[in-house]
N, C-alpha and C positions, 0 to 999 in steps of 0.2 A: 504494500500500500504506500502511495506517495503522501508524505506529510511535509508541511512547511517547517523547516528547522532553522532556528537562529543559533548563533555561536554558543550561547550558554544554556541552551534548552535541554541538552542531552541528560543532564543529571536528573531533571524533573521527570523526563520520560522513563528513565531507568527505575526511579522510585514508583512511578505509576504502574510499571510492569511487575513490581514486587508483590508477591501474594500477601505480605504482612502490612501493606500500606494502609494508612488511615487517610481516606480521601475526602477532602472538603471542597465543595464546588459552589461558586456563585452562580446565579441564574442568568439574568439579563446581561448580554454582552459577553457571556462566557459559554453557557450551554446553548443559548439561543441568540440570534442576531437582534440587536436593538430595533424596535419598531417605533413608528411615530407616536403610538399610544401603547401603554402596557398590555391592553387587552388584544392587541393585534399581533403579538408574537406567534411564531410558528414552532410547534414542538412536533418533530417528525417521528413516525413509528420506529425509524432506525435509531434515533436517540433514546427512545424509551427502551428499546431492546438492549442497547449498550449499557444503560444504567442498571437494568434488571440483572444482566449477566455479571456486571462488576459488583453489584451488591452481593450476589451469591459467591463470586470468586474471592471477595475480600471478607467473607464471613460476617457481613453486615456493617463493615467499617466504611460506610459511605454516607455522607450527610450533605444536604443542600443548605447553604448559608447565604441568606438573601435579605434584601430590603423589603421584599414582598411579605405579606402575612402568610403564615403556614397554610391556612385554608385555601388561599389562592394558588400556592404552589401545588397543593394536592389536586386541585381542579385541573391545573395545566398538565400535571404529570400522571393523571389517572390512566390506568388503574394502579400505578405504583403508589405506595405509601411509604416514604423513606424517612429516616431520621432527618429532622430539619430544624433550622433556626430561622425565624422570620423577624421582620422589622428590626434588622441589625442587632439581634440578640434579645429583644424584648420578649419574644416568644421562643420556646425551644421544646422540641419533642424528641426524646431519646428512643432507643430501641424498645423501651417498655410501652411505647404508644401513648404515654401521658403528656398532654400539652400543658406546659407551665408558662404563665405570663407574669412578668414583673410589673409592679405598680407604676402607672404612668404619671409623670408630673403634670402640672397645670399648663395647658396649651391655650388658655383663653386669649391672651394678647396676640400670640402668633396666629391663631385661627382667625381672629378678627381682621388683622392686617392682611393676611393672605387672601381672604375672600374679598375684601374691599379692593385690593389691587386687581384681582382677577375680574371683578365686576366692571372695572374701568377699561380693561384691556382684554378683548375677546380671545386673543391668541394664548392667554394664560389659563391654566386650570389647576385646581387644588386637589390633592389626593390625601385623605386622612386615614391614618392607621392607628392601631393601639400603640401609643407611646411614640408616635412620629407623625410628621406632616411634611408633605412634599409640594413644592410649587414648581410646576413644569413650564418651561418656556421654549420647548422645541419648535412650536409653531410661531414663535416670535423671538428669535435669537437676539434681535436688536435691543430687547428689554433686559438682558442679563444684568447689567449694572444696577438698574432700578430694582430688580427682584432681589439681588444680593443686599443692596443698601436698605431696602424696606424691611426685609426679614432680619437683618442684623440688628436694626433698631428695636424690633419686637423682642428679639432674644435677650438684648441687654436689660430689658425690664422683666425677664422671665427666669428666675433662678432654677437651676437644674437642667437647663436646655443647652444644646450645642448645635451650631450651624455647620453644615458640611456642603460643599459644592461638588456636584457630580456632572455627568454628561447631560447638559441642557436641563439641569434640575438644581434647585436649592432645597436641601432637606434639613429639617429641624428634628432632632431626636434627643432622647434622654442622655444627659452627660453620664459618663462612667459605664455605659453599656455599649458594646460594639461587637463586630464580628469576631474580634480577638477574644473577648470574654466568652462568647458563645463557643468558639473552638476550644478554649481553655476548659470549659465545663464538659464538653464532649470527651476530651482527652483524659478527664479525671474519672471516667466511668467505662465499664465494659460495653462493647467489645473494643473500644478505641484505645483504652489505656495501655501504655507500653509499646505502642506501634509508632513507627516513623510517619510523620504527618506531611501531607502535600496539600496546599491550599491554592486553588486556581481562581483568579478573579481579574477584573478588568478596570475597576474604577477606584476613586479615592476612598470610598467606604470599605474597600477590600484591604487597604494598607494595614489596618490593625490586625487582620487575619494573617497577612504575610509576616508581620512583625512577630506575632506570637509563635507561629510554627517554627520560625527560624531561631527564635530564642530557646526553643526546646529541641533543637537539632534537626528540624524538618526543612522543607523547601517551600518557598513562595514562587508561584509561576504567574507572571503578569501577562495578560492578553493585550496585545496592541502596544502603541507608542505611549510616551509620557513618562515623567519621573516616577520612580517607585523604589521602595525598600526591598522589593522581591529580588532574589538572587538569580532568577531565571526568567526568560521572556519567550512567549510564543506569539506568532504574528496575528492570528485571527481566531474568532470563535469557530469557524469552519475547521481550522487546524486542531482546535481542542476536540471537536466532535470526532475527527478522524483518529486522533490519539486515543480517545476513549474507546472507540470501536476496535482499534488495534489491540489495546490492552485487554478488552473484554473477550477477544477471540483467543487469547493465549491460554494454553493448558496450564493447570496448576498441578505440580508434582505432588503425588500422594492422594489427589482427589480423582483425577481422570485415569489413573493407571490401574485402579482396582478392577 
């Protein structure tokens, strides 16, 4: 199979192929191509087959770590029900199937400002989640500075909140909770505990995940261009899907030889 390989990508692909890997995957821009709106992403049957095969090959050590709510991930990945962290760690479901939600801080000022701005500019829209709020400006990129400035003002008067800029999005989330804390919690429990970790993501919200896995001896794999703390880089989400399919098709010594 042909895969897009950059200079420092091989270490991540080697870990992905290892049967003891603990694999953490962002969703948008990593597993699927970014769409104009989140509800327009395309999840192919081939991707679902790769994830199902990898979940079995890795003895359940595969989790989706996303800014989307877990319920939304379940809908998009059906019939798969995978361990998942949603809303940047505000929600987390382990292999026990229990969904745990952290208490959300007060979003009143942020919500008011975001909706007021979107009402004045039809190209903007607001997405509300448990413990987070996103202001999307993909349809009006010229409003980036206004969106950032407006939401930064709202956050300054809202204790416990943090602003993060992503791809055509300004996201406000609970401070102290991140994809890094979600990965940390996964790695503290079975079946992830004690396994070398690989985190694959594409955006600024994934940097905390890269940082954590690398601090515990794992590898961060950044999708696409841009500054990153990740030690490895892969060109596109299509290349990620190809790498996952390749790893999923590999035999596991001791399982397939019986």
